[in-house]
N, CA, C and O atoms as CSV, one atom per row, in Angstrom:
chain,resi,resn,atom,element,x,y,z
A,1,UNK,N,N,83.237,107.785,87.497
A,1,UNK,CA,C,83.956,107.433,86.285
A,1,UNK,C,C,82.945,107.253,85.163
A,1,UNK,O,O,81.826,106.785,85.371
A,2,UNK,N,N,83.374,107.638,83.977
A,2,UNK,CA,C,82.468,107.654,82.829
A,2,UNK,C,C,81.867,106.294,82.564
A,2,UNK,O,O,80.706,106.060,82.900
A,3,UNK,N,N,82.596,105.424,81.993
A,3,UNK,CA,C,82.112,104.086,81.680
A,3,UNK,C,C,83.062,103.087,82.318
A,3,UNK,O,O,84.191,102.912,81.858
A,4,UNK,N,N,82.610,102.442,83.365
A,4,UNK,CA,C,83.502,101.562,84.105
A,4,UNK,C,C,84.025,100.422,83.238
A,4,UNK,O,O,85.172,100.004,83.398
A,5,UNK,N,N,83.202,99.915,82.324
A,5,UNK,CA,C,83.679,98.837,81.448
A,5,UNK,C,C,84.769,99.332,80.516
A,5,UNK,O,O,85.732,98.612,80.253
A,6,UNK,N,N,84.629,100.556,80.009
A,6,UNK,CA,C,85.669,101.136,79.150
A,6,UNK,C,C,86.967,101.266,79.932
A,6,UNK,O,O,88.043,100.928,79.438
A,7,UNK,N,N,86.851,101.754,81.145
A,7,UNK,CA,C,88.024,101.924,81.990
A,7,UNK,C,C,88.654,100.568,82.317
A,7,UNK,O,O,89.876,100.424,82.317
A,8,UNK,N,N,87.811,99.589,82.592
A,8,UNK,CA,C,88.327,98.254,82.889
A,8,UNK,C,C,89.068,97.674,81.692
A,8,UNK,O,O,90.108,97.034,81.847
A,9,UNK,N,N,88.531,97.900,80.502
A,9,UNK,CA,C,89.190,97.407,79.294
A,9,UNK,C,C,90.564,98.037,79.132
A,9,UNK,O,O,91.526,97.363,78.764
A,10,UNK,N,N,90.649,99.318,79.406
A,10,UNK,CA,C,91.938,99.996,79.331
A,10,UNK,C,C,92.889,99.401,80.363
A,10,UNK,O,O,94.069,99.184,80.085
A,11,UNK,N,N,92.353,99.135,81.578
A,11,UNK,CA,C,93.171,98.539,82.631
A,11,UNK,C,C,93.722,97.187,82.246
A,11,UNK,O,O,94.863,96.863,82.577
A,12,UNK,N,N,92.927,96.394,81.552
A,12,UNK,CA,C,93.374,95.074,81.106
A,12,UNK,C,C,94.518,95.210,80.116
A,12,UNK,O,O,95.451,94.406,80.127
A,13,UNK,N,N,94.453,96.217,79.266
A,13,UNK,CA,C,95.518,96.448,78.294
A,13,UNK,C,C,96.775,96.934,78.997
A,13,UNK,O,O,97.884,96.552,78.622
A,14,UNK,N,N,96.614,97.768,80.006
A,14,UNK,CA,C,97.756,98.357,80.701
A,14,UNK,C,C,98.388,97.381,81.681
A,14,UNK,O,O,99.589,97.467,81.933
A,15,UNK,N,N,97.620,96.460,82.237
A,15,UNK,CA,C,98.090,95.554,83.272
A,15,UNK,C,C,99.430,94.890,82.953
A,15,UNK,O,O,100.280,94.808,83.839
A,16,UNK,N,N,99.654,94.413,81.728
A,16,UNK,CA,C,100.928,93.741,81.479
A,16,UNK,C,C,102.146,94.659,81.453
A,16,UNK,O,O,103.278,94.178,81.495
A,17,UNK,N,N,101.934,95.946,81.386
A,17,UNK,CA,C,103.051,96.881,81.300
A,17,UNK,C,C,103.833,96.840,82.605
A,17,UNK,O,O,103.248,96.883,83.687
A,18,UNK,N,N,105.151,96.757,82.502
A,18,UNK,CA,C,105.984,96.629,83.686
A,18,UNK,C,C,105.998,97.883,84.541
A,18,UNK,O,O,106.169,97.792,85.757
A,19,UNK,N,N,105.824,99.043,83.942
A,19,UNK,CA,C,105.822,100.296,84.695
A,19,UNK,C,C,105.439,101.440,83.800
A,19,UNK,O,O,105.447,101.313,82.576
A,20,UNK,N,N,105.100,102.570,84.412
A,20,UNK,CA,C,104.730,103.737,83.623
A,20,UNK,C,C,105.875,104.177,82.711
A,20,UNK,O,O,105.635,104.729,81.637
A,21,UNK,N,N,107.102,103.940,83.129
A,21,UNK,CA,C,108.227,104.360,82.301
A,21,UNK,C,C,108.230,103.644,80.957
A,21,UNK,O,O,108.783,104.158,79.985
A,22,UNK,N,N,107.620,102.464,80.891
A,22,UNK,CA,C,107.545,101.740,79.625
A,22,UNK,C,C,106.656,102.472,78.627
A,22,UNK,O,O,106.797,102.286,77.419
A,23,UNK,N,N,105.739,103.303,79.125
A,23,UNK,CA,C,104.851,104.061,78.259
A,23,UNK,C,C,105.447,105.409,77.870
A,23,UNK,O,O,104.949,106.066,76.956
A,24,UNK,N,N,106.489,105.817,78.543
A,24,UNK,CA,C,107.042,107.149,78.339
A,24,UNK,C,C,107.668,107.288,76.956
A,24,UNK,O,O,108.335,106.384,76.454
A,25,UNK,N,N,107.431,108.434,76.370
A,25,UNK,CA,C,108.069,108.808,75.119
A,25,UNK,C,C,108.957,110.001,75.414
A,25,UNK,O,O,108.945,110.520,76.530
A,26,UNK,N,N,109.727,110.443,74.431
A,26,UNK,CA,C,110.581,111.596,74.648
A,26,UNK,C,C,109.772,112.757,75.196
A,26,UNK,O,O,108.765,113.149,74.606
A,27,UNK,N,N,110.204,113.307,76.318
A,27,UNK,CA,C,109.534,114.442,76.919
A,27,UNK,C,C,108.422,114.082,77.888
A,27,UNK,O,O,107.967,114.943,78.641
A,28,UNK,N,N,107.968,112.819,77.889
A,28,UNK,CA,C,106.931,112.399,78.836
A,28,UNK,C,C,107.563,112.179,80.204
A,28,UNK,O,O,108.729,111.795,80.297
A,29,UNK,N,N,106.801,112.419,81.258
A,29,UNK,CA,C,107.356,112.174,82.598
A,29,UNK,C,C,107.497,110.684,82.876
A,29,UNK,O,O,106.756,109.865,82.332
A,30,UNK,N,N,108.435,110.352,83.707
A,30,UNK,CA,C,108.594,108.994,84.213
A,30,UNK,C,C,108.191,109.065,85.677
A,30,UNK,O,O,108.706,109.895,86.426
A,31,UNK,N,N,107.285,108.210,86.081
A,31,UNK,CA,C,106.700,108.309,87.416
A,31,UNK,C,C,106.991,107.051,88.210
A,31,UNK,O,O,106.749,105.942,87.735
A,32,UNK,N,N,107.503,107.218,89.407
A,32,UNK,CA,C,107.690,106.111,90.334
A,32,UNK,C,C,106.404,106.003,91.145
A,32,UNK,O,O,106.052,106.930,91.875
A,33,UNK,N,N,105.708,104.891,91.025
A,33,UNK,CA,C,104.385,104.735,91.635
A,33,UNK,C,C,104.391,104.932,93.151
A,33,UNK,O,O,103.402,105.401,93.715
A,34,UNK,N,N,105.475,104.587,93.806
A,34,UNK,CA,C,105.512,104.696,95.261
A,34,UNK,C,C,105.691,106.133,95.741
A,34,UNK,O,O,105.642,106.385,96.945
A,35,UNK,N,N,105.898,107.079,94.826
A,35,UNK,CA,C,106.081,108.471,95.232
A,35,UNK,C,C,104.861,109.334,94.952
A,35,UNK,O,O,104.871,110.524,95.266
A,36,UNK,N,N,103.816,108.769,94.371
A,36,UNK,CA,C,102.598,109.525,94.082
A,36,UNK,C,C,101.761,109.599,95.353
A,36,UNK,O,O,101.361,108.571,95.900
A,37,UNK,N,N,101.499,110.812,95.818
A,37,UNK,CA,C,100.668,110.940,97.009
A,37,UNK,C,C,99.219,111.240,96.625
A,37,UNK,O,O,98.912,111.578,95.482
A,38,UNK,N,N,98.350,111.106,97.611
A,38,UNK,CA,C,96.918,111.311,97.371
A,38,UNK,C,C,96.623,112.726,96.895
A,38,UNK,O,O,95.804,112.917,95.996
A,39,UNK,N,N,97.275,113.713,97.479
A,39,UNK,CA,C,97.039,115.104,97.094
A,39,UNK,C,C,97.303,115.298,95.599
A,39,UNK,O,O,96.524,115.953,94.906
A,40,UNK,N,N,98.387,114.733,95.114
A,40,UNK,CA,C,98.725,114.844,93.691
A,40,UNK,C,C,97.636,114.221,92.830
A,40,UNK,O,O,97.220,114.808,91.832
A,41,UNK,N,N,97.172,113.033,93.211
A,41,UNK,CA,C,96.116,112.365,92.448
A,41,UNK,C,C,94.825,113.173,92.474
A,41,UNK,O,O,94.151,113.298,91.451
A,42,UNK,N,N,94.478,113.721,93.630
A,42,UNK,CA,C,93.239,114.485,93.752
A,42,UNK,C,C,93.254,115.765,92.920
A,42,UNK,O,O,92.201,116.261,92.519
A,43,UNK,N,N,94.448,116.300,92.663
A,43,UNK,CA,C,94.571,117.539,91.881
A,43,UNK,C,C,94.649,117.291,90.370
A,43,UNK,O,O,94.607,118.239,89.587
A,44,UNK,N,N,94.760,116.035,89.960
A,44,UNK,CA,C,94.863,115.718,88.531
A,44,UNK,C,C,93.562,116.055,87.816
A,44,UNK,O,O,92.487,116.054,88.415
A,45,UNK,N,N,93.682,116.348,86.500
A,45,UNK,CA,C,92.452,116.528,85.722
A,45,UNK,C,C,91.772,115.159,85.599
A,45,UNK,O,O,92.382,114.127,85.879
A,46,UNK,N,N,90.520,115.164,85.185
A,46,UNK,CA,C,89.698,113.947,85.198
A,46,UNK,C,C,90.326,112.795,84.412
A,46,UNK,O,O,90.351,111.663,84.895
A,47,UNK,N,N,90.831,113.071,83.208
A,47,UNK,CA,C,91.406,111.996,82.398
A,47,UNK,C,C,92.660,111.413,83.045
A,47,UNK,O,O,92.834,110.195,83.082
A,48,UNK,N,N,93.528,112.278,83.551
A,48,UNK,CA,C,94.759,111.803,84.178
A,48,UNK,C,C,94.439,111.031,85.465
A,48,UNK,O,O,95.085,110.028,85.768
A,49,UNK,N,N,93.447,111.501,86.210
A,49,UNK,CA,C,93.035,110.809,87.422
A,49,UNK,C,C,92.466,109.428,87.083
A,49,UNK,O,O,92.790,108.440,87.742
A,50,UNK,N,N,91.619,109.365,86.052
A,50,UNK,CA,C,91.073,108.067,85.628
A,50,UNK,C,C,92.190,107.106,85.253
A,50,UNK,O,O,92.184,105.953,85.683
A,51,UNK,N,N,93.150,107.569,84.454
A,51,UNK,CA,C,94.260,106.718,84.024
A,51,UNK,C,C,95.051,106.232,85.240
A,51,UNK,O,O,95.404,105.055,85.323
A,52,UNK,N,N,95.325,107.126,86.170
A,52,UNK,CA,C,96.103,106.765,87.355
A,52,UNK,C,C,95.376,105.721,88.194
A,52,UNK,O,O,95.983,104.746,88.636
A,53,UNK,N,N,94.079,105.920,88.414
A,53,UNK,CA,C,93.306,104.946,89.193
A,53,UNK,C,C,93.253,103.593,88.494
A,53,UNK,O,O,93.381,102.551,89.137
A,54,UNK,N,N,93.065,103.612,87.184
A,54,UNK,CA,C,93.051,102.360,86.414
A,54,UNK,C,C,94.388,101.645,86.540
A,54,UNK,O,O,94.444,100.437,86.771
A,55,UNK,N,N,95.455,102.407,86.384
A,55,UNK,CA,C,96.785,101.818,86.436
A,55,UNK,C,C,97.033,101.172,87.808
A,55,UNK,O,O,97.508,100.040,87.893
A,56,UNK,N,N,96.705,101.907,88.876
A,56,UNK,CA,C,96.917,101.367,90.215
A,56,UNK,C,C,96.043,100.141,90.462
A,56,UNK,O,O,96.500,99.175,91.073
A,57,UNK,N,N,94.795,100.165,89.997
A,57,UNK,CA,C,93.942,98.969,90.130
A,57,UNK,C,C,94.583,97.787,89.393
A,57,UNK,O,O,94.629,96.674,89.917
A,58,UNK,N,N,95.068,98.035,88.194
A,58,UNK,CA,C,95.718,96.968,87.423
A,58,UNK,C,C,96.949,96.430,88.129
A,58,UNK,O,O,97.185,95.222,88.163
A,59,UNK,N,N,97.726,97.337,88.689
A,59,UNK,CA,C,98.932,96.933,89.404
A,59,UNK,C,C,98.575,96.054,90.606
A,59,UNK,O,O,99.155,94.985,90.796
A,60,UNK,N,N,97.625,96.511,91.407
A,60,UNK,CA,C,97.219,95.746,92.593
A,60,UNK,C,C,96.624,94.398,92.177
A,60,UNK,O,O,96.916,93.374,92.795
A,61,UNK,N,N,95.794,94.397,91.135
A,61,UNK,CA,C,95.222,93.136,90.652
A,61,UNK,C,C,96.327,92.179,90.215
A,61,UNK,O,O,96.257,90.978,90.475
A,62,UNK,N,N,97.340,92.716,89.554
A,62,UNK,CA,C,98.459,91.888,89.112
A,62,UNK,C,C,99.252,91.311,90.270
A,62,UNK,O,O,99.640,90.144,90.244
A,63,UNK,N,N,99.492,92.131,91.288
A,63,UNK,CA,C,100.259,91.626,92.436
A,63,UNK,C,C,99.487,90.573,93.212
A,63,UNK,O,O,100.081,89.730,93.884
A,64,UNK,N,N,98.149,90.622,93.118
A,64,UNK,CA,C,97.314,89.636,93.793
A,64,UNK,C,C,96.943,88.467,92.871
A,64,UNK,O,O,96.191,87.576,93.266
A,65,UNK,N,N,97.468,88.475,91.658
A,65,UNK,CA,C,97.163,87.449,90.656
A,65,UNK,C,C,95.667,87.319,90.424
A,65,UNK,O,O,95.170,86.217,90.189
A,66,UNK,N,N,94.946,88.428,90.486
A,66,UNK,CA,C,93.501,88.419,90.249
A,66,UNK,C,C,93.230,88.424,88.750
A,66,UNK,O,O,93.782,89.243,88.014
A,67,UNK,N,N,92.392,87.523,88.310
A,67,UNK,CA,C,92.016,87.475,86.893
A,67,UNK,C,C,90.536,87.755,86.688
A,67,UNK,O,O,90.066,87.823,85.552
A,68,UNK,N,N,89.805,87.917,87.773
A,68,UNK,CA,C,88.374,88.183,87.696
A,68,UNK,C,C,88.124,89.685,87.746
A,68,UNK,O,O,88.602,90.369,88.652
A,69,UNK,N,N,87.379,90.194,86.780
A,69,UNK,CA,C,86.963,91.592,86.809
A,69,UNK,C,C,85.572,91.657,87.406
A,69,UNK,O,O,84.619,91.127,86.835
A,70,UNK,N,N,85.455,92.303,88.549
A,70,UNK,CA,C,84.171,92.449,89.220
A,70,UNK,C,C,83.907,93.950,89.352
A,70,UNK,O,O,84.380,94.592,90.289
A,71,UNK,N,N,83.145,94.502,88.402
A,71,UNK,CA,C,82.894,95.935,88.342
A,71,UNK,C,C,82.403,96.542,89.644
A,71,UNK,O,O,82.971,97.534,90.103
A,72,UNK,N,N,81.364,95.979,90.258
A,72,UNK,CA,C,80.876,96.561,91.513
A,72,UNK,C,C,81.930,96.577,92.626
A,72,UNK,O,O,82.007,97.536,93.393
A,73,UNK,N,N,82.733,95.528,92.711
A,73,UNK,CA,C,83.774,95.461,93.741
A,73,UNK,C,C,84.838,96.524,93.482
A,73,UNK,O,O,85.264,97.209,94.412
A,74,UNK,N,N,85.271,96.669,92.230
A,74,UNK,CA,C,86.285,97.679,91.910
A,74,UNK,C,C,85.737,99.089,92.068
A,74,UNK,O,O,86.460,99.992,92.490
A,75,UNK,N,N,84.477,99.285,91.736
A,75,UNK,CA,C,83.852,100.602,91.918
A,75,UNK,C,C,83.843,100.973,93.396
A,75,UNK,O,O,84.166,102.103,93.760
A,76,UNK,N,N,83.471,100.019,94.245
A,76,UNK,CA,C,83.467,100.258,95.694
A,76,UNK,C,C,84.882,100.522,96.203
A,76,UNK,O,O,85.088,101.404,97.037
A,77,UNK,N,N,85.853,99.764,95.706
A,77,UNK,CA,C,87.248,99.980,96.111
A,77,UNK,C,C,87.721,101.372,95.685
A,77,UNK,O,O,88.433,102.042,96.433
A,78,UNK,N,N,87.328,101.804,94.494
A,78,UNK,CA,C,87.693,103.147,94.026
A,78,UNK,C,C,87.108,104.200,94.952
A,78,UNK,O,O,87.792,105.158,95.314
A,79,UNK,N,N,85.851,104.033,95.338
A,79,UNK,CA,C,85.227,104.978,96.270
A,79,UNK,C,C,85.971,105.016,97.598
A,79,UNK,O,O,86.163,106.088,98.172
A,80,UNK,N,N,86.390,103.855,98.088
A,80,UNK,CA,C,87.132,103.794,99.351
A,80,UNK,C,C,88.499,104.467,99.216
A,80,UNK,O,O,88.938,105.173,100.124
A,81,UNK,N,N,89.168,104.247,98.084
A,81,UNK,CA,C,90.465,104.884,97.853
A,81,UNK,C,C,90.294,106.404,97.816
A,81,UNK,O,O,91.073,107.134,98.428
A,82,UNK,N,N,89.280,106.874,97.100
A,82,UNK,CA,C,89.044,108.315,97.011
A,82,UNK,C,C,88.735,108.900,98.390
A,82,UNK,O,O,89.273,109.948,98.748
A,83,UNK,N,N,87.888,108.245,99.156
A,83,UNK,CA,C,87.570,108.718,100.507
A,83,UNK,C,C,88.822,108.743,101.384
A,83,UNK,O,O,89.057,109.698,102.125
A,84,UNK,N,N,89.620,107.679,101.287
A,84,UNK,CA,C,90.864,107.612,102.059
A,84,UNK,C,C,91.779,108.772,101.688
A,84,UNK,O,O,92.361,109.412,102.563
A,85,UNK,N,N,91.905,109.042,100.395
A,85,UNK,CA,C,92.784,110.124,99.944
A,85,UNK,C,C,92.267,111.496,100.381
A,85,UNK,O,O,93.057,112.369,100.742
A,86,UNK,N,N,90.968,111.687,100.351
A,86,UNK,CA,C,90.397,112.959,100.807
A,86,UNK,C,C,90.705,113.158,102.288
A,86,UNK,O,O,91.032,114.266,102.715
A,87,UNK,N,N,90.601,112.091,103.065
A,87,UNK,CA,C,90.874,112.172,104.499
A,87,UNK,C,C,92.366,112.200,104.833
A,87,UNK,O,O,92.756,112.670,105.902
A,88,UNK,N,N,93.201,111.696,103.917
A,88,UNK,CA,C,94.653,111.578,104.152
A,88,UNK,C,C,95.433,112.064,102.931
A,88,UNK,O,O,96.111,111.262,102.289
A,89,UNK,N,N,95.358,113.339,102.595
A,89,UNK,CA,C,95.973,113.817,101.349
A,89,UNK,C,C,97.493,113.654,101.278
A,89,UNK,O,O,98.051,113.610,100.181
A,90,UNK,N,N,98.159,113.567,102.405
A,90,UNK,CA,C,99.612,113.401,102.364
A,90,UNK,C,C,100.038,111.934,102.290
A,90,UNK,O,O,101.226,111.640,102.158
A,91,UNK,N,N,99.070,111.008,102.373
A,91,UNK,CA,C,99.383,109.576,102.272
A,91,UNK,C,C,99.780,109.227,100.841
A,91,UNK,O,O,99.374,109.892,99.887
A,92,UNK,N,N,100.568,108.187,100.713
A,92,UNK,CA,C,100.935,107.706,99.394
A,92,UNK,C,C,99.737,107.004,98.766
A,92,UNK,O,O,99.001,106.294,99.452
A,93,UNK,N,N,99.541,107.199,97.469
A,93,UNK,CA,C,98.427,106.567,96.773
A,93,UNK,C,C,98.535,105.041,96.835
A,93,UNK,O,O,97.521,104.351,96.936
A,94,UNK,N,N,99.751,104.521,96.774
A,94,UNK,CA,C,99.940,103.064,96.881
A,94,UNK,C,C,99.400,102.555,98.218
A,94,UNK,O,O,98.778,101.494,98.276
A,95,UNK,N,N,99.635,103.300,99.273
A,95,UNK,CA,C,99.115,102.938,100.596
A,95,UNK,C,C,97.577,102.914,100.577
A,95,UNK,O,O,96.958,102.009,101.137
A,96,UNK,N,N,96.978,103.904,99.937
A,96,UNK,CA,C,95.518,103.960,99.843
A,96,UNK,C,C,94.977,102.719,99.143
A,96,UNK,O,O,93.966,102.155,99.563
A,97,UNK,N,N,95.648,102.296,98.079
A,97,UNK,CA,C,95.204,101.102,97.348
A,97,UNK,C,C,95.460,99.838,98.161
A,97,UNK,O,O,94.612,98.947,98.193
A,98,UNK,N,N,96.588,99.747,98.802
A,98,UNK,CA,C,96.894,98.547,99.581
A,98,UNK,C,C,95.914,98.383,100.746
A,98,UNK,O,O,95.565,97.256,101.099
A,99,UNK,N,N,95.470,99.480,101.342
A,99,UNK,CA,C,94.540,99.406,102.475
A,99,UNK,C,C,93.097,99.198,102.032
A,99,UNK,O,O,92.270,98.748,102.824
A,100,UNK,N,N,92.786,99.515,100.796
A,100,UNK,CA,C,91.390,99.499,100.373
A,100,UNK,C,C,91.094,98.536,99.229
A,100,UNK,O,O,89.997,98.563,98.671
A,101,UNK,N,N,92.034,97.704,98.879
A,101,UNK,CA,C,91.808,96.677,97.860
A,101,UNK,C,C,91.997,95.336,98.501
A,101,UNK,O,O,91.858,94.309,97.837
């Protein structure tokens, strides 16, 4: 990832959003997070993949009531999620995050 602090800042802004559908504008896709599989995430372009990973990290942090940003820990978790997805492309991305966060 380009600048982890930049990405983290974006994640902090996105964290309060109730769902991706809240960001949708006319013509934008509405995405149910539980239906995104690893293969889909792995095929995304770099910017879309970064946004998706940030969003999922924010979601998981929110469900765990985590308020501490620990860059090295999140970087390691991202690496584990990516490795999990490479090894299990048909797995749901939410499952990858739940097992590796």
